[in-house]
N, C-alpha and C positions, 0 to 999 in steps of 0.2 A: 493703834490702828487711828487711820486719819492722823498720824505725823505727818510731818514734812520734813522729810533728807536735807542734813544740809550739805549743800555741795564740799566738796574734797576743795582745799584751796594747796597752792604751794606755794611757800610762805617766799620761797628764795626770789619765784616771779613777782611776786608784789613787791617784795623791795627791788629789785630791780629796777620795776616798773615805775614806782614811785622815783627812784634816783632819776629815771628818764627825765621824766615828768618836770624834777627840779632844774635836768640839765637846760629842759628849754625852754623855760624860764628867765632863762638868761640870755638876753641874743650875742651880748660880746662875751659869754662863756664865765665861769665860774673855778674859783680852785676848790678841788675835792673838799678841804674843811666845813667850809661852808656849805656844800652841795652833800653832805654827811648831817650836816645840822640841820636843815632844810627837810630833809628825807627820814629825819627820825631814825640816824644808822650808826651804829658804831663808826669810827674813822676806819677800820683796817676793813669790816665788811662791806663800807664804799671804795674803798681802794679795789679791793680784791672781784667788785664786781663790777667795778670804770675797765680795770683792765680788760674781765672778758666781755664786754659790752665793746669795747676798743678792737678787741681778738676778732667778733663779728663785723667788725663795719659799722655800729650804731654808736658807736662815740669817738672821739677823737681828740685830743690832749696836744694842745695849742705850744710851741715852743716856750710860753711864757707861765705851762704848768695851768692853765684854765683847758677848761674842757667846755667840747661843744656836742651838739648831736655829728653824729658820721653820716654818711653819703649815704649806707642803706636806707636810711627813713625816710630820705626825700621818693626813693625809690619805691618803699612803701605807700608813700603818700600819693603818687604817681597811679599804680595800682586801686590803691583804694578809690581815688578819682573814677577808676574806670568802671568799679565794681558798683559804684552809684550810679555813675548813668543804667548799669543795666540796670539794677533796680528797677530804675524808670521804666526802660524800654520792651523790655520782657514782655510783660502785660501786654504791649500792643502788637509783637510777634506772634507772639501766644493766640491773640485773637482773629489774627488773620488766617494760621495756621489753623486756628478749627474750624472757623467760615470755609476756607476752600478750600479743604485738605489738603495739603500741601507745605514742604517746608519754606519758613522764614527767614529771611538772612537780611541782616544790618549792614552796609560797610561804611566808610568815610575816608575822606580824603587828608592824609595825616602826613605834614612837612612834604605834597608832592609823592606822597605814594598813599596806594589804598587797599585799605586793612579792615580785613572783615572784623569787625567790633561783637555781632553775635549772633546765634543760632536758634532758633525754635522750633524743634524738632519733634516727631512719637513714631513709635510702630507704623500707625498707617501713614506717617509722613516722614520719610527717613530723610537727612539729610544725603547731601552726593559726596561721595568719597574726595573730601582733600585729599590726596595722595601727590601733588605738588604745590609748589606753595602757591598757596594764593596770592600774595603779595608779587610772583613772576608772574603769572598768568590771566593780568586783567586782560588782553588781548582776547582768551577765550571763554571771558564771562562775561555774563548780563551786565553785573555790577560794574565791574572794570569801565566795560564800552560804556555801560552810562557814564562814569563820572566822565573819560575820556572825553566825551563826546561834548562835554562841557567844558571843554579847556578851549582857549584858543588854540590856533594850529603851530604856533612857536612850544608852546608847553608840549602837546602833543608830541611833537618829532625832541623832544627833550626826554619826554618820560620813555618813549620807544626806542632812544636812543640810548636808555640805558637800564631796558630790560627786553630782550630779544625775542622775535615772537617764535618761542617755542611750539616744534609739531605735537598736539596731545592725540588727537584723531583724526583719521581723513577729512575731516567738515572743519579744520583749524583753520581761520586766516592766518598766513603765514606770511603773505607778501603785502609788505609797509604798503606801498599805494593805495592798494585793495581796499587795505584796513583804514588809511585815513578818507577814503572819498567812501565809506560807508560809513564814520562816524561825522562828515562834516554837514551833512544834512540830519540834526537832530530829529526823534520821532518821538512820541507819546511815551512806547513804551522801547528800549533795549533788547535782543534775547541774546539766546547760546544755543544752539541749537545742533544740540550734541558736540559741542567745538569745544569743551572741558571734558567731557566724561560719556564714552558713550550708553546709552539707553538714558541719558538724562536731559531735559529743556530747564532753561531759564526764561524767565523775565524779570527785566527792574526798572521803577522809575526814582527819577532823581528826587533829593531830597533836598528843600534850601532851606538859607537861616531867615531870620528875619528882612534882609535885606534885599532876598530872593537869590545870591549869591550861593553856590549849588555846594554844599559840602559833603555830601557822599548819595547813599542809594539804596534803596529799597528792592530787595527780590525777592521772587519765589521759584524752588524747583521741582520739578513733575516727569511724568513718563512726556515724550516728545508729543504722543499723539493728544494732550490734552491742551496743547498749550494754544490752539484756536478758542478754545473755553476759557481760558484765561486772558485773552484778548479780550475776547467779549467783557471780563471783568476788571476792564482796565481801570475804571471809577471806583472799584476798591481799593486799590491798589493804590489810586493817588490819595485818598480820602486819609488810609493811614499816614501816607507818605506826608500828609497836612500836619496828622495827629505829631508824628514822630518831630515835626518842626517845631510844633506847640510844647513837645517835651525838653526838646532840647534851648529852647529858648527860656525857660523856665530856670531863678535863679538855682544854685544847688547842685 
């Protein structure tokens, strides 16, 4: 009664992690013998673990026999940074979802591609069915149009040259000239009026960094008939966008 059960630990995993920590502590690499000594492992065990890590992409043996971290470690690091960003953003999106009763979205301009970063939805505020790749549908989404409206004309034309205006619904704008004209006069909110999916409307507001440059957009989705009410709540979207700006400005 009252005893705390000890977690079941996998010794081989612990040994592999200690070995990776030893590899990471040497920016220029280190030989297996040194790594085994620092990780307090038998040399044979270190060799087996290093070969396994190399096979999985987490370690690499250089021509001189030294070992360094593999490419997959950098992939994990990138994903970790994204997850850290989500832990800081999600509460803000959830608060907007609960306040307005809508699904809330945040997208960013990453290397001139508009990517969906996070969504806060729920049973009473379902997300739009992302049946079409979001990155290829900026012309039909509020987030995409919001970011594109902040580009200069040259960047817009470059983006659209790489992303055909796919016809998703009868309301989708597929004529480049018409789309460019609509983007040339930025408004407080950008709308998707059943342009991405029938039965769903969206509104978006830009999110800037500390210098005022647009880095992404905050959006909500709802039934099309609710868009006028959302438009009257534009100040709430702008306030949330400002909070996201502060989150993005924080270190780490």
